[in-house]
N, C-alpha and C positions, 0 to 999 in steps of 0.2 A: 468427319473425319474418315477416310480412307482407311481399308484395313489394312494392318502392315503383318508383310511378313518376318522370318526369323530374319534374313539377311539384312531386311529393313532397319532393325532396330539394335544390330552387334556395333558397337564401337570400338572393341579392343578384343584382340582375342589373343593368346598365345597354347604353349601347350599345359599350361598350367591354371590358367584363369579366364573367363570369358566375362565381358562386361556389355551389359546391354542399356539402351535408353527405354524403358520401361513404358509403355503406353497406358493413358488413363482408362479408365474401365475394365480392367484386367485384374485378377485376384494373382498376389505373388504365388501363392499356394493353392493346392485344389482346393477347392469348395464341397460341401456337402452336396450339391447338385451337381450329378455325376457329368450332366452332359454340358456344363460350362465349363470352358477350356480356362488354361491357367497359363501363367508365365513358366511354370515350371515345365508343363505337359509341351509348349513350343521349345523349350529348350533342350527338354530329352529326346526330341524327335531329330535334332541334329547332333545332340551328345548323349547318347546314354549315360547314365549314371551321376551327370553331373548335380552339383549341392548348390541351391542359394544359401550364402554367405550371410544374408541379412533379408529383411523385407520391406516392400513399401504398401502402406494402405491401398484398396483397390482404387479409389480416384486420384491418386498421387503418382504423378508422373517423374520419370529422371532415371538417373544413375542407378544400377543395380550390379552387384559384384557377383559372380557366381565361381565354384570352385571344381575342376576338372578330375581333382584325386582327392582322398583323405586327408591326407598330408596337408595340404596346400589349404584345403577347409579348417583344420584345425589351427593351422598357423594364423590365418585371418579370423577366424573366431577370437582366438586370442588376442589379437589386435583391438577388436571392438571391444572384449570384456575388460581390457586394460586400458580403454578410452586412447587408445594411440590413432585412432582413424578420425580424421578430420572430412566431417560432412558439412555441405552448404547447400542449403533450400534456398528459393526463392519462392515469395508468396506475394501475389496482390491484396493488399489488405484494405479496409473500409477507411475511409478520412485520411486526414493530413496528422503525419505523425512525426515528429524530430527525435527519431531514436536512433543517434550517432553513439556506438559503442553502449548500447544497455543490454545489461545483462538481469534475468530472471534467475533467482536461486530458490526455489519453492518446492516441495515434496509435494508427488501426484501420486494419489490413489484412485482406487475404483469407487464410482458413486453408485447410489442405489438403482439410477436408471440404466445401467449399463454402460456407461459413458465412463470419462474420466474428469476428476476435480484437483483442486488443489487442498491435501489433507495433512495437517498438521501432527495427527494422533497416529495414523499407520501408514501415510504415503512413503514414499522410497525416494530419495534425493534425485532432484532433476535440476538441472543447469541448462540455461540457453542464452545464447549472445545474438543479439539483434542491431543491423545495421540499416538506416533509410538507404536506399541507391538512386532513388526518383521521387521527385514530388509530382505529382497532378492535383487538379482541385476537389476532387473527389475520393482519390486513392492515393495510397503508397505502395511502389515497389519495393519490397524488402529481402535483405539476407538475414537469415536464420539459421545458428550454427550451433546445433544440442552437442552439448558434450557428453550427456550420458543419451541414454536409449529408452527412453519411457513411452509407452503406449500413447499417442496425441499428444504426445509432450510440445510441441511447437503451438499446435493449435489451444491448448490449455493455458499456457503460459500468455499467449497473446491476448487470450479471453481473459485472463485475471488482471490484465492491463486495461481492460477496455479496448481492445482491438481485436478487428474481428478478420478472418479470411472472406475474401468474396466467395460467396456461394454456400459457406462453409455453414449449413442450415442447424447443425448440432449445436455449434460453440458459437452462436449469437450472430453469423454471418446472415446477409440477404442476399436475395437475387439479383445481379445485376443487370439493370436495362440500361440502353442506349437513349431512351427519353429522358432519364434522369441528369445525364450529361448534354445531350444535345440540344441545341436551343433551335426551336419551330419544327423539334420533332412530329412528323406525321405518319399515321397508321390507319387503315381501312375499320372503320369500327366492326368489320367482320372478321376482322384479322386479330390474332392474338399475338403480341410482340413476343419473339424470341429473345432470352437471355443473352448477354454478349458472352457468356460461358454456361457450360451447361453441368459444370461439376466445380469441386472447390479449387479455386486457383493456388495450389499447391505444386512446385516442382522440384524435385532433387537436383540441383543444378552441378555440382561437383563433389568428388571424394577424393581425398589424399591417404594412402596409406601403402604398409610392404607388405610383400606376399612371398618372402623367402629373403635368402642371402644375396644381399644387392640388388632384390628386384623392388623397384620403386613404381608406384602407381599414382599419377595425378591426372585427373580425366575430366572433361567436363561434358554434360549432356546437353543439346541445344534444344530449346526449345520445343514442345510438341505445338503443332498448327493452331489449337484451340486459343492457348496462351499467346502466343505469337501474333495471332488476330486481333486479341484482346488489347494488347500493349500497342500495337496500331493504332486501332481506335481510339485508345486514351490518348495517346500522343497527336492525333486529328483532333478532337473535338473536346478535351478536358485538362486543356493547358491554359 
C-alpha cells in the first residue's frame, strides 16, 4: 500500500472536529519508539493541539474522530462514556457464520499473557452486536457493533463464539492464502506465497454521534486498499 498523506485520509472537517480514515499499520497515539510516526503526529502537523476522541488498534483501519478544541473533546468524550456513539466495524471472519442479529454480552478482563479474555470474576461489562453481511465459501464479511468500548472487544467476543478474524493471530485467526480458495493455484517452489492480507482484516466502517448543539455526524470510511483487494479476490474465487 502506498504511503498516505494527511489530506488523503481526511473524510470531514469543520471548525470543531476532524474525521479521518485511519490507515492500517500506524498507531493512533505516539509509541515508545520515538522515530515511529503516529496518527496524532500527522494530525498535529496540520492542526496543532488537536485531540483524539478515541483510538483504534495499530492494525485496525477506519473512521476516527478528533476534536479541535477542549469543549468539543469533552462533549464527544461524554457521548462515548454514556454509550451514545454508534460504532460499526466490518471484519472478514474465517468460516461461514449465520449470525444475523447475534448479541454477545460477556465481561472482558486482562489475561496473564497480556491479551484479553472472557472473565466472569473481574471482567468489565462488554456487549457487541453482530450481523453477517456477505457469505463466501470460506469466509464471512461481518458487521460488528460494539456497545461498550473494551480493549479488543470485537476480537474477544468473536473468539469466544469460535469465530476468528482473518490474520488475527493473537485471537485464533490464521493467515489467509489464495491457495486455500483458488482451484489449481500454482506458485513456483522457490517463491513464498503472499497472504491475501498482511494484517488483521478489521475496519472501523461507520460512526454516528453528536458533537454540539444540533451538530450530528454520520460518516462512513471507505475500505482501504488491502481489504478492498481481499474482498475482490473472495468475490472472484470464493463464491
